[in-house]
Structures are given as C-alpha cells and as structure tokens.
C-alpha positions in Angstrom: 99.9 107.9 105.4 102.3 110.7 105.9 104.7 109.3 103.3 101.8 109.0 100.9 100.7 112.6 101.5 104.3 113.8 101.0 104.5 111.8 97.7 101.1 113.4 96.5 102.6 116.9 97.2 105.5 115.8 95.0 103.0 114.9 92.3 101.3 118.2 92.5 104.7 119.9 92.2 105.4 117.7 89.1 102.0 118.6 87.6 102.9 122.2 87.9 106.2 121.8 86.1 104.6 119.7 83.3 101.9 122.3 82.8 104.8 124.8 82.0 106.7 122.4 79.9 103.8 120.8 78.0 101.1 123.5 77.9 98.0 121.6 76.6 94.3 122.5 77.0 92.4 120.4 79.6 88.7 120.0 79.5 86.5 119.5 82.5 83.0 120.1 81.4 80.8 117.0 81.9 78.0 116.5 79.4 75.3 114.9 81.8 73.7 112.3 79.5 71.3 109.9 81.0 74.0 107.1 81.1 76.4 109.4 82.8 73.9 110.4 85.5 72.9 106.6 85.9 76.6 105.5 86.5 77.2 108.4 88.9 74.2 107.5 91.0 75.3 103.8 91.0 78.9 104.7 92.2 77.5 107.0 94.8 75.1 104.6 96.3 77.7 101.7 96.1 80.1 104.0 98.0 77.6 104.9 100.7 76.7 101.2 101.3 80.3 100.2 101.5 80.9 103.0 103.9 78.0 101.9 106.2 79.4 98.3 106.4 83.0 99.4 106.8 83.0 102.9 108.6 86.3 102.4 110.2 88.0 102.5 106.7 86.0 105.4 105.4 88.6 108.2 106.0 91.5 106.2 104.7 89.6 105.1 101.6 88.6 108.8 101.0 92.2 109.8 101.4 93.7 107.0 98.9 90.9 107.7 96.4 91.4 111.5 96.4 95.2 111.5 96.7 95.6 109.0 93.9 92.9 110.0 91.4 93.2 113.7 91.0 97.0 114.3 90.5 97.5 111.2 88.5 94.6 111.8 86.1 95.7 115.5 85.7 99.3 114.3 84.9 98.7 111.2 82.7 95.5 111.8 81.1 95.2 115.7 81.2 98.9 116.5 80.3 100.4 113.6 78.7 97.5 112.2 76.8 96.4 115.7 75.7 99.9 116.5 74.5 100.2 113.2 72.6 96.8 113.8 70.9 98.0 117.2 69.8 101.2 115.6 68.4 99.8 112.6 66.6 97.1 114.3 64.4 96.3 111.3 62.3 92.8 110.3 63.1 91.8 107.3 65.2 95.2 105.6 64.7 96.8 108.7 66.3 94.4 108.4 69.2 95.2 104.7 69.7 99.0 105.5 69.6 98.5 108.3 72.1 96.5 106.1 74.5 99.1 103.3 74.3 102.0 105.7 75.0 100.3 107.4 77.9 99.2 104.0 79.3 102.8 102.8 79.2 103.9 106.0 80.9 101.3 105.5 83.6 102.5 101.9 84.1 106.2 102.8 84.2 105.4 105.5 86.7 104.4 102.8 89.2 107.9 101.4 89.0 108.6 104.1 91.8 106.8 101.7 94.2 109.8 99.5 94.3 111.1 101.6 97.2 108.6 99.9 99.5 107.9 96.5 97.8 109.8 93.8 96.0 110.5 93.5 92.3 108.0 90.9 91.7 105.1 92.9 93.3 106.3 96.0 91.4 106.2 94.3 88.0 102.8 92.8 88.7 101.5 96.2 89.8 102.8 97.8 86.6 101.1 95.3 84.4 97.9 95.5 86.4 97.6 99.2 86.4 98.2 99.3 82.6 94.7 98.1 81.8 93.2 100.5 84.2 95.2 103.4 82.7 94.0 102.5 79.2 90.4 102.5 80.3 90.7 105.8 82.1 92.3 107.2 78.8 89.4 105.9 76.8 87.0 107.6 79.2 88.7 111.0 78.7 88.8 110.6 74.9 85.2 109.5 74.8 83.6 112.1 77.1 86.0 115.0 76.6 85.9 115.7 80.4 88.9 115.1 82.6 86.5 114.9 85.6 85.1 111.7 84.3 88.4 109.6 84.6 89.2 111.4 87.9 85.9 110.3 89.3 86.3 106.7 87.9 89.8 106.5 89.4 88.6 107.8 92.7 85.9 105.3 93.1 88.1 102.4 92.0 90.7 103.2 94.7 87.9 104.1 97.3 86.2 100.8 96.8 89.4 98.7 97.0 90.6 100.4 100.0 87.3 100.4 102.0 86.8 96.7 101.2 90.5 95.6 101.9 92.1 98.3 104.0 95.0 100.5 103.2 97.6 98.0 104.0 96.6 95.4 101.5 98.5 96.0 98.2 100.8 94.4 95.8 103.6 94.4 98.4 103.6 90.8 99.3 102.8 89.4 95.8 105.1 86.9 94.1 105.4 85.4 90.8 103.1 82.3 91.2 100.5 81.0 88.6 97.4 82.2 90.6 98.7 85.7 91.0 100.0 86.1 87.5 96.6 84.7 86.2 94.6 87.2 88.3 96.7 90.2 87.2 96.4 89.1 83.5 92.7 88.8 83.9 92.5 92.2 85.5 94.5 93.7 82.6 92.3 92.1 80.0 89.0 93.1 81.7 89.9 96.8 81.8 91.4 96.7 78.3 88.1 95.2 77.0 86.1 97.8 78.9 88.2 100.5 77.5 87.7 99.1 73.9 84.0 99.1 74.6 84.0 102.7 75.8 86.0 103.9 72.8 84.1 102.1 70.1 86.7 102.8 67.4 84.1 102.4 64.6 82.3 105.4 66.0 85.4 107.8 66.4 83.1 110.8 65.4 81.7 110.4 68.9 85.1 111.1 70.6 84.4 114.4 72.2 88.0 115.0 73.2 89.4 114.9 69.8 86.7 117.2 68.5 87.7 119.7 71.2 91.4 119.4 70.5 91.3 119.4 66.8 88.5 121.9 66.2 89.4 125.6 65.7 87.2 126.5 68.5 88.5 123.8 70.9 88.1 126.1 74.0 84.4 125.9 73.9 
C-alpha cells in the first residue's frame, strides 16, 4: 500500500505539471437530474451493503477507490480529454476522436504496471481498462461534470477491491482462451455502455462540449 501511495503522490505531481503545460478549463458542477440522483443512491446503498458483508476490506477498498479515481480522472478526462476537445473543434466526430485518443493514453498509461506483473497480465490489463476509460470519458462529455466519472471510477474500484481484496489483480493472468474472452467481454460491455451514454444522434445534449465551445464556457 505504501508503494501505491507513493505512486499516487507522483500522479498528483504529474497532474500539477500538466495543468501548467495544458491549461484547460475543468468543470465540476453536477446537474442533479432524477436519473443522476437515482444512480448515486444505488451506488451508495450497494457500497454500504458490500461494506457490511466485507468489513475487513473496507479501508483498503476506500484507499484503492480514492487513490485511483481522483488523480487519474483529473489527468485523463479533465486535462487530456479537455485539451483534445479544445483542439478538435469539428462537431461530434471531433468528440469521438478525442475520446479515442484519451482512451488510448489511459490504456498505455497502465503499461507502467509491468514493473510488478508480467507482460501478458499488463497487456490484458491495458485492453481491459480501455473500455472503462472510454465509458468514463463518455460520462464526462455527457454530463459536463468531472465529478461524475470520478465517482463512477471510485465505486468501480471500491466494489472490485471490497469483493476480491487488494491482492487480486491482473498480476497472475496469462494468455489463455478463458482469460482473453473475459477481457474482451469486459471491453465490449463498457464500450457499449459508453455508446449508450453518449447517444451520438443526440450530440446537442453533450453538456461538456457546450461548456467548452460556448463563449461563456465558464458558467
């Protein structure tokens, strides 16, 4: 856990540098629609129930969820995706390109885990998190609030850790048919969820692009 904490400090330092190099506005205000409130309640109740049945894993799950979600979302959705959206000002196709590039960067970033796991596990993890990164980017584009993908990322890692424990990860995975199929399925599920969130035919509902491209984007 100390190694993870040290790495998260490095992530925060990296975020500070990137904010200076790539200064882009970041939006945090949540529009509390009925659907948003419903999902937040479901996630909160689910986390409480899981904590009751696995109290011994609560603190490590809380640490993993917090340490992974907030700095990574700030960097990859807040800075990189925001900067790409400002760069590719070409309607919904520019948004899709920005989402794909930021997703690839998020995936490649996890190659750094090769320091404590084998190459097979690292490649599988990179592919698996790509779908998650795409979905989180779609959440930011749709809602216009960086807090939404941060919360979603937190609960995803919280649930995994509190159910499986901190030591269960990609580290021992190999290239075998069952593992590859599971990772591909995970990727496709999150990709489909992202597409459903985005609803490209309703691009006028993308709050983030309205904020970025409007003359009064700071409102």
